[in-house]
N, C-alpha and C positions, 0 to 999 in steps of 0.2 A: 504494500500500499504507499502510495505517496502521500506524505504530510507536510504541513507548513513548517511545524517545528515541536518538539517535545520537551518542554521546559520541565524543572524539578517537580513543580507542583502536579502537573498532569501525570508524570510518572508515578508520584506517590498516590494519586488517585486510582491509577490502574492497578497498583500493587495493593491498596487497602480496600478498594471497592470491587473491581472486576475479577482479579485473581481468586479471592475466596468464592466467587459464583462458579467458576469453572472447576475448582477444587472439590465442591460439593456435589460435582455431577458423577454420577455412577460410572466408575470404570477409569476415573483420572488417574494418570500416571505422573506426567510432567507437563511443564509449560515453559517455552522460552520466548524471550523478546530479543531479535536481532537488529541492530541497525548498520546495514552493509554501507551505506553512504549517507550524505547529507540528504535531508528529506525523504528518506526511505525507511520503511519498516517491514519486518518480516516476524511473523509469530509461528510457533511450532507447538502444537497441542499433542500430546500422545495420551491415548485411550486404550483400554484393555478390548473394547468393542466398538464396532462401527456405530452402533446405536448410541453409545456414550459420546463418540466424536461428533455425531449429528447433533444431539442434544446440546453439547458445547457450542457448536457453530451457531445455532439458533440463539442461544443465550448471549453469545458474544455479538452477534449482529444487532440484537436488541439493545445491549448495553453501549455498543460503539454509536449506534444511531442516536441514542438518547444523549450520550454525554461527549462524544468526541467527533462528531459528524462535521462541525466546523473547522477541525483541523484537517481534514482529508481533501485533497486536491483531485482525487478521482476514486471511484469506487473500489473496493478491494477485490483481489481476484482470488478466490477461495480454490485450493486444490486439496484433495483427498487421496488418500491412497494406504496401502498396507505396507508396514516397516518389513522390508526382506533382509537388511543387513543392519546391525546396530552394533556399536562398540562404546564402551565407557572405561574410564580409568579405574 
């Protein structure tokens, strides 16, 4: 998603308001926010089931539309798929 800017207050709201919503979704495993460049934002959510991922997507869309829509310069591009390789430290 392309965004205008993410200030400390906005990031704090995401952490305190949004993340608990998806953490409460059945099958939640992990969530990441990645900023690959200026005015770009990528989020990665991992769930145990496709149903959990879809419920999270719906909840995320609602929260973002209600709280962060003014920061988006274009609609988000949502991709879903199965994890086929994963590595952790």
